[in-house]
Every structure is written in C-alpha cells, then in structure tokens.
A tleap script that builds the chain and sets N, CA, C and O, in Angstrom:
source leaprc.protein.ff14SB
mol = sequence {
  NMET SER LYS PHE LYS LYS LEU SER THR THR
  GLU LYS TYR LYS LEU VAL LYS ASP GLU GLY
  HIE TYR ILE ALA SER ARG TYR HIE GLY SER
  PHE HIE ILE HIE LEU TYR ARG VAL GLU ASP
  PHE LEU THR GLU VAL TRP THR ARG VAL GLY
  LEU ASN GLN ILE CYS TRP ILE GLU GLU THR
  ASP HIE LYS VAL LEU ASP SER TYR ALA ASP
  HIE VAL LYS LEU ASN ILE SER CPHE
}
set mol.1.N position { 0.824 -1.114 0.028 }
set mol.1.CA position { 0.000 -0.035 -0.007 }
set mol.1.C position { 0.853 1.231 0.029 }
set mol.1.O position { 0.488 2.197 -0.642 }
set mol.2.N position { 1.850 1.286 0.691 }
set mol.2.CA position { 2.821 2.407 0.721 }
set mol.2.C position { 3.360 2.757 -0.699 }
set mol.2.O position { 3.585 3.929 -1.002 }
set mol.3.N position { 3.553 1.778 -1.521 }
set mol.3.CA position { 3.943 1.996 -2.909 }
set mol.3.C position { 2.920 2.785 -3.611 }
set mol.3.O position { 3.264 3.665 -4.400 }
set mol.4.N position { 1.670 2.523 -3.371 }
set mol.4.CA position { 0.632 3.076 -4.083 }
set mol.4.C position { 0.669 4.566 -3.838 }
set mol.4.O position { 0.500 5.330 -4.789 }
set mol.5.N position { 0.878 5.018 -2.630 }
set mol.5.CA position { 0.966 6.448 -2.230 }
set mol.5.C position { 1.950 7.222 -2.968 }
set mol.5.O position { 1.776 8.417 -3.204 }
set mol.6.N position { 3.041 6.535 -3.362 }
set mol.6.CA position { 4.110 7.176 -4.186 }
set mol.6.C position { 3.814 7.402 -5.519 }
set mol.6.O position { 4.419 8.300 -6.104 }
set mol.7.N position { 2.848 6.627 -6.192 }
set mol.7.CA position { 2.427 6.787 -7.593 }
set mol.7.C position { 1.846 8.123 -7.812 }
set mol.7.O position { 1.268 8.780 -6.946 }
set mol.8.N position { 2.065 8.514 -9.168 }
set mol.8.CA position { 1.300 9.669 -9.651 }
set mol.8.C position { -0.133 9.383 -9.818 }
set mol.8.O position { -0.452 8.201 -9.949 }
set mol.9.N position { -1.091 10.336 -9.835 }
set mol.9.CA position { -2.363 10.057 -10.166 }
set mol.9.C position { -2.637 9.236 -11.442 }
set mol.9.O position { -3.510 8.369 -11.477 }
set mol.10.N position { -1.908 9.526 -12.409 }
set mol.10.CA position { -2.046 8.761 -13.753 }
set mol.10.C position { -1.714 7.377 -13.457 }
set mol.10.O position { -2.451 6.506 -13.919 }
set mol.11.N position { -0.616 7.022 -12.688 }
set mol.11.CA position { -0.065 5.722 -12.433 }
set mol.11.C position { -1.055 4.930 -11.378 }
set mol.11.O position { -1.215 3.709 -11.368 }
set mol.12.N position { -1.650 5.824 -10.543 }
set mol.12.CA position { -2.708 5.057 -9.692 }
set mol.12.C position { -4.069 4.768 -10.469 }
set mol.12.O position { -4.740 3.770 -10.207 }
set mol.13.N position { -4.421 5.653 -11.393 }
set mol.13.CA position { -5.555 5.388 -12.265 }
set mol.13.C position { -5.364 4.124 -13.042 }
set mol.13.O position { -6.272 3.298 -13.136 }
set mol.14.N position { -4.190 3.965 -13.602 }
set mol.14.CA position { -3.919 2.838 -14.472 }
set mol.14.C position { -3.884 1.469 -13.674 }
set mol.14.O position { -4.295 0.406 -14.140 }
set mol.15.N position { -3.341 1.635 -12.411 }
set mol.15.CA position { -3.407 0.456 -11.551 }
set mol.15.C position { -4.846 0.110 -11.264 }
set mol.15.O position { -5.221 -1.053 -11.411 }
set mol.16.N position { -5.698 1.082 -10.850 }
set mol.16.CA position { -7.076 0.746 -10.371 }
set mol.16.C position { -7.735 0.174 -11.590 }
set mol.16.O position { -8.411 -0.845 -11.447 }
set mol.17.N position { -7.599 0.767 -12.871 }
set mol.17.CA position { -8.255 0.441 -14.039 }
set mol.17.C position { -7.815 -1.067 -14.548 }
set mol.17.O position { -8.652 -1.869 -14.964 }
set mol.18.N position { -6.520 -1.335 -14.475 }
set mol.18.CA position { -6.056 -2.661 -14.893 }
set mol.18.C position { -6.232 -3.762 -13.819 }
set mol.18.O position { -6.430 -4.924 -14.171 }
set mol.19.N position { -6.163 -3.414 -12.524 }
set mol.19.CA position { -6.249 -4.534 -11.462 }
set mol.19.C position { -7.294 -4.409 -10.499 }
set mol.19.O position { -7.581 -5.380 -9.799 }
set mol.20.N position { -7.990 -3.152 -10.367 }
set mol.20.CA position { -9.073 -2.868 -9.410 }
set mol.20.C position { -10.240 -3.678 -9.619 }
set mol.20.O position { -10.461 -4.105 -10.752 }
set mol.21.N position { -11.047 -3.955 -8.628 }
set mol.21.CA position { -12.306 -4.589 -8.603 }
set mol.21.C position { -13.209 -3.441 -8.001 }
set mol.21.O position { -13.090 -3.008 -6.855 }
set mol.22.N position { -14.139 -3.003 -8.944 }
set mol.22.CA position { -15.134 -2.014 -8.482 }
set mol.22.C position { -16.065 -2.586 -7.361 }
set mol.22.O position { -16.422 -3.760 -7.457 }
set mol.23.N position { -16.414 -1.942 -6.470 }
set mol.23.CA position { -17.186 -2.245 -5.361 }
set mol.23.C position { -18.519 -1.450 -5.325 }
set mol.23.O position { -19.582 -2.070 -5.320 }
set mol.24.N position { -18.490 -0.050 -5.299 }
set mol.24.CA position { -19.665 0.730 -5.227 }
set mol.24.C position { -19.257 2.304 -5.518 }
set mol.24.O position { -18.102 2.726 -5.576 }
set mol.25.N position { -20.393 3.032 -5.679 }
set mol.25.CA position { -20.084 4.363 -5.790 }
set mol.25.C position { -20.984 5.224 -4.847 }
set mol.25.O position { -21.990 4.691 -4.378 }
set mol.26.N position { -20.713 6.417 -4.565 }
set mol.26.CA position { -21.460 7.359 -3.772 }
set mol.26.C position { -21.178 8.701 -4.035 }
set mol.26.O position { -20.124 8.949 -4.621 }
set mol.27.N position { -21.980 9.686 -3.686 }
set mol.27.CA position { -21.733 11.029 -3.931 }
set mol.27.C position { -21.472 11.803 -2.503 }
set mol.27.O position { -22.052 11.550 -1.446 }
set mol.28.N position { -20.524 12.745 -2.706 }
set mol.28.CA position { -20.320 13.697 -1.541 }
set mol.28.C position { -20.129 14.958 -2.015 }
set mol.28.O position { -19.102 15.184 -2.654 }
set mol.29.N position { -21.096 16.007 -1.781 }
set mol.29.CA position { -20.910 17.292 -2.260 }
set mol.29.C position { -21.090 17.242 -3.907 }
set mol.29.O position { -22.032 16.736 -4.517 }
set mol.30.N position { -19.986 17.873 -4.431 }
set mol.30.CA position { -19.852 17.936 -5.922 }
set mol.30.C position { -19.075 16.728 -6.469 }
set mol.30.O position { -18.702 16.734 -7.642 }
set mol.31.N position { -18.815 15.675 -5.641 }
set mol.31.CA position { -18.021 14.567 -6.046 }
set mol.31.C position { -18.735 13.293 -6.199 }
set mol.31.O position { -19.639 12.971 -5.428 }
set mol.32.N position { -18.320 12.515 -7.243 }
set mol.32.CA position { -18.854 11.138 -7.416 }
set mol.32.C position { -17.603 10.322 -6.941 }
set mol.32.O position { -16.487 10.503 -7.428 }
set mol.33.N position { -17.836 9.527 -6.081 }
set mol.33.CA position { -16.621 8.681 -5.640 }
set mol.33.C position { -16.930 7.189 -5.838 }
set mol.33.O position { -17.993 6.643 -5.544 }
set mol.34.N position { -15.843 6.610 -6.379 }
set mol.34.CA position { -15.867 5.135 -6.792 }
set mol.34.C position { -15.045 4.430 -5.964 }
set mol.34.O position { -13.892 4.847 -5.851 }
set mol.35.N position { -15.420 3.321 -5.273 }
set mol.35.CA position { -14.653 2.490 -4.306 }
set mol.35.C position { -14.202 1.245 -5.142 }
set mol.35.O position { -14.997 0.560 -5.785 }
set mol.36.N position { -12.932 1.028 -5.078 }
set mol.36.CA position { -12.293 -0.312 -5.679 }
set mol.36.C position { -11.528 -1.001 -4.584 }
set mol.36.O position { -11.180 -0.377 -3.582 }
set mol.37.N position { -11.272 -2.215 -4.748 }
set mol.37.CA position { -10.417 -2.989 -4.133 }
set mol.37.C position { -9.129 -3.341 -5.108 }
set mol.37.O position { -9.294 -4.001 -6.134 }
set mol.38.N position { -7.993 -2.908 -4.756 }
set mol.38.CA position { -6.748 -3.276 -5.541 }
set mol.38.C position { -5.802 -3.985 -4.673 }
set mol.38.O position { -5.431 -3.513 -3.599 }
set mol.39.N position { -5.422 -5.078 -5.117 }
set mol.39.CA position { -4.612 -6.048 -4.517 }
set mol.39.C position { -5.258 -6.256 -3.055 }
set mol.39.O position { -6.406 -6.681 -2.921 }
set mol.40.N position { -4.468 -5.937 -2.028 }
set mol.40.CA position { -5.096 -6.103 -0.511 }
set mol.40.C position { -5.472 -4.743 0.034 }
set mol.40.O position { -5.462 -4.673 1.263 }
set mol.41.N position { -5.784 -3.706 -0.596 }
set mol.41.CA position { -6.338 -2.469 0.019 }
set mol.41.C position { -7.481 -2.041 -0.905 }
set mol.41.O position { -7.692 -2.512 -2.022 }
set mol.42.N position { -8.271 -0.981 -0.226 }
set mol.42.CA position { -9.208 -0.201 -0.731 }
set mol.42.C position { -8.809 1.078 -1.352 }
set mol.42.O position { -7.886 1.658 -0.778 }
set mol.43.N position { -9.316 1.654 -2.423 }
set mol.43.CA position { -9.004 2.883 -2.846 }
set mol.43.C position { -10.256 3.634 -3.305 }
set mol.43.O position { -11.177 2.948 -3.747 }
set mol.44.N position { -10.391 4.910 -3.255 }
set mol.44.CA position { -11.438 5.767 -3.858 }
set mol.44.C position { -10.900 6.531 -4.869 }
set mol.44.O position { -9.820 7.120 -4.812 }
set mol.45.N position { -11.793 6.511 -5.942 }
set mol.45.CA position { -11.517 7.576 -7.148 }
set mol.45.C position { -12.481 8.611 -7.115 }
set mol.45.O position { -13.671 8.361 -7.306 }
set mol.46.N position { -12.013 9.896 -6.859 }
set mol.46.CA position { -12.850 11.080 -6.863 }
set mol.46.C position { -12.979 11.744 -8.030 }
set mol.46.O position { -11.972 12.106 -8.639 }
set mol.47.N position { -14.201 11.987 -8.483 }
set mol.47.CA position { -14.338 12.665 -9.787 }
set mol.47.C position { -15.543 13.844 -9.513 }
set mol.47.O position { -16.456 13.731 -8.694 }
set mol.48.N position { -15.322 14.902 -10.337 }
set mol.48.CA position { -16.341 16.102 -10.155 }
set mol.48.C position { -17.576 15.543 -10.878 }
set mol.48.O position { -17.475 14.906 -11.927 }
set mol.49.N position { -18.722 15.801 -10.286 }
set mol.49.CA position { -20.032 15.448 -10.911 }
set mol.49.C position { -20.174 16.225 -12.223 }
set mol.49.O position { -19.866 17.412 -12.326 }
set mol.50.N position { -20.642 15.504 -13.180 }
set mol.50.CA position { -20.600 16.319 -14.422 }
set mol.50.C position { -19.542 16.423 -15.392 }
set mol.50.O position { -19.718 16.787 -16.555 }
set mol.51.N position { -18.414 16.087 -14.871 }
set mol.51.CA position { -17.111 16.207 -15.663 }
set mol.51.C position { -16.482 14.856 -15.625 }
set mol.51.O position { -16.616 14.101 -14.662 }
set mol.52.N position { -15.800 14.569 -16.681 }
set mol.52.CA position { -15.007 13.162 -16.801 }
set mol.52.C position { -13.498 13.583 -16.439 }
set mol.52.O position { -12.562 13.639 -17.236 }
set mol.53.N position { -13.468 13.848 -15.148 }
set mol.53.CA position { -12.075 14.483 -14.634 }
set mol.53.C position { -11.880 13.925 -13.315 }
set mol.53.O position { -12.713 14.129 -12.432 }
set mol.54.N position { -10.716 13.153 -13.092 }
set mol.54.CA position { -10.264 12.442 -11.807 }
set mol.54.C position { -9.821 13.688 -11.059 }
set mol.54.O position { -9.139 14.514 -11.665 }
set mol.55.N position { -10.159 13.891 -9.775 }
set mol.55.CA position { -9.559 15.091 -9.006 }
set mol.55.C position { -8.485 14.366 -8.132 }
set mol.55.O position { -7.419 14.942 -7.914 }
set mol.56.N position { -8.732 13.111 -7.619 }
set mol.56.CA position { -7.665 12.605 -6.842 }
set mol.56.C position { -8.061 11.118 -6.665 }
set mol.56.O position { -9.214 10.746 -6.878 }
set mol.57.N position { -7.049 10.257 -6.259 }
set mol.57.CA position { -7.291 8.862 -5.977 }
set mol.57.C position { -6.478 8.637 -4.640 }
set mol.57.O position { -5.300 8.968 -4.511 }
set mol.58.N position { -7.146 8.112 -3.785 }
set mol.58.CA position { -6.529 7.869 -2.376 }
set mol.58.C position { -6.828 6.513 -1.788 }
set mol.58.O position { -7.864 5.913 -2.075 }
set mol.59.N position { -6.027 6.088 -1.064 }
set mol.59.CA position { -6.214 4.812 -0.342 }
set mol.59.C position { -7.204 5.030 0.799 }
set mol.59.O position { -7.404 6.195 1.143 }
set mol.60.N position { -7.807 4.103 1.389 }
set mol.60.CA position { -8.775 4.124 2.292 }
set mol.60.C position { -8.735 2.784 3.019 }
set mol.60.O position { -8.068 1.827 2.627 }
set mol.61.N position { -9.599 2.790 4.247 }
set mol.61.CA position { -9.618 1.597 4.915 }
set mol.61.C position { -11.088 1.093 5.150 }
set mol.61.O position { -12.015 1.815 4.781 }
set mol.62.N position { -11.325 -0.059 5.722 }
set mol.62.CA position { -12.727 -0.556 5.775 }
set mol.62.C position { -13.688 0.340 6.509 }
set mol.62.O position { -14.899 0.150 6.401 }
set mol.63.N position { -13.168 1.364 7.294 }
set mol.63.CA position { -14.121 2.238 7.996 }
set mol.63.C position { -14.991 2.968 6.864 }
set mol.63.O position { -16.148 3.305 7.114 }
set mol.64.N position { -14.432 3.191 5.672 }
set mol.64.CA position { -15.137 3.977 4.740 }
set mol.64.C position { -16.385 3.201 4.192 }
set mol.64.O position { -17.252 3.798 3.554 }
set mol.65.N position { -16.456 1.866 4.454 }
set mol.65.CA position { -17.521 1.021 3.896 }
set mol.65.C position { -18.845 1.451 4.390 }
set mol.65.O position { -19.854 1.238 3.718 }
set mol.66.N position { -18.883 2.004 5.452 }
set mol.66.CA position { -20.345 2.521 5.965 }
set mol.66.C position { -20.835 3.553 5.128 }
set mol.66.O position { -22.053 3.638 4.971 }
set mol.67.N position { -20.010 4.415 4.521 }
set mol.67.CA position { -20.335 5.473 3.657 }
set mol.67.C position { -20.970 4.931 2.367 }
set mol.67.O position { -21.629 5.732 1.704 }
set mol.68.N position { -20.847 3.626 1.920 }
set mol.68.CA position { -21.431 3.090 0.799 }
set mol.68.C position { -22.625 2.163 1.190 }
set mol.68.O position { -23.287 1.671 0.277 }
set mol.69.N position { -22.929 1.905 2.436 }
set mol.69.CA position { -23.900 0.990 2.769 }
set mol.69.C position { -25.277 1.238 2.091 }
set mol.69.O position { -25.947 0.293 1.675 }
set mol.70.N position { -25.688 2.545 1.987 }
set mol.70.CA position { -26.883 2.848 1.453 }
set mol.70.C position { -26.933 2.781 -0.084 }
set mol.70.O position { -27.980 2.953 -0.709 }
set mol.71.N position { -25.677 2.506 -0.692 }
set mol.71.CA position { -25.654 2.483 -2.262 }
set mol.71.C position { -25.451 1.088 -2.714 }
set mol.71.O position { -25.333 0.872 -3.920 }
set mol.72.N position { -25.398 0.069 -1.805 }
set mol.72.CA position { -25.145 -1.201 -2.216 }
set mol.72.C position { -26.517 -2.063 -2.025 }
set mol.72.O position { -27.057 -2.062 -0.919 }
set mol.73.N position { -26.996 -2.693 -2.956 }
set mol.73.CA position { -28.192 -3.459 -2.959 }
set mol.73.C position { -27.828 -5.032 -3.383 }
set mol.73.O position { -27.327 -5.409 -4.442 }
set mol.74.N position { -28.175 -5.724 -2.390 }
set mol.74.CA position { -27.976 -7.148 -2.554 }
set mol.74.C position { -29.322 -7.831 -2.999 }
set mol.74.O position { -30.393 -7.504 -2.489 }
set mol.75.N position { -29.221 -8.761 -3.941 }
set mol.75.CA position { -30.293 -9.443 -4.387 }
set mol.75.C position { -30.166 -10.929 -3.901 }
set mol.75.O position { -29.622 -11.721 -4.670 }
set mol.76.N position { -30.574 -11.323 -2.820 }
set mol.76.CA position { -30.476 -12.602 -2.193 }
set mol.76.C position { -31.761 -13.136 -2.000 }
set mol.76.O position { -32.626 -12.500 -1.397 }
set mol.77.N position { -31.972 -14.374 -2.514 }
set mol.77.CA position { -33.229 -15.064 -2.257 }
set mol.77.C position { -32.845 -16.406 -1.534 }
set mol.77.O position { -31.814 -17.040 -1.760 }
set mol.78.N position { -33.859 -16.760 -0.597 }
set mol.78.CA position { -33.615 -17.766 0.110 }
set mol.78.C position { -34.732 -19.068 -0.211 }
set mol.78.O position { -34.632 -20.132 0.401 }
savepdb mol mol.pdb
quit
C-alpha cells in the first residue's frame, strides 16, 4: 500500500483500471466517488459530478465502507 501512495495520479488510475475490482459508488458534495479493491487494500477515485475528470485517488480503509452501505443493493433469495 505504501508504494501506491508514491505513484502519480495517472499511475494510480492505471493500476485501478487494470487490476482494481469495482465495489460501489457514492456522492459527496460535488464529487462522485468510486470504491475499488486493488490487491489487498481499498481505494477511492474522486471525480467532479458532470465532468469526466479525476480529482484525486486515495487509499482508504474498511471504515469507509459505512459510507457506501446505502448504495449497495444485494439481491439474495432464500
């Protein structure tokens, strides 16, 4: 994970795009935030709503998962 912090935004995006597994998205103010699992950590990709522009990509931990709880729908039948 510390290697990820040292990457440029472009390098982070390439890693997320190539190796990341999409989990969920949410909105925060004027940002659309996408959560991914990359290798053994979680990362968020922050973009401006209405623009196809990445503002930043940051590592995060499992605590952020609560922020996505309302945006994840499970279709489970028993």
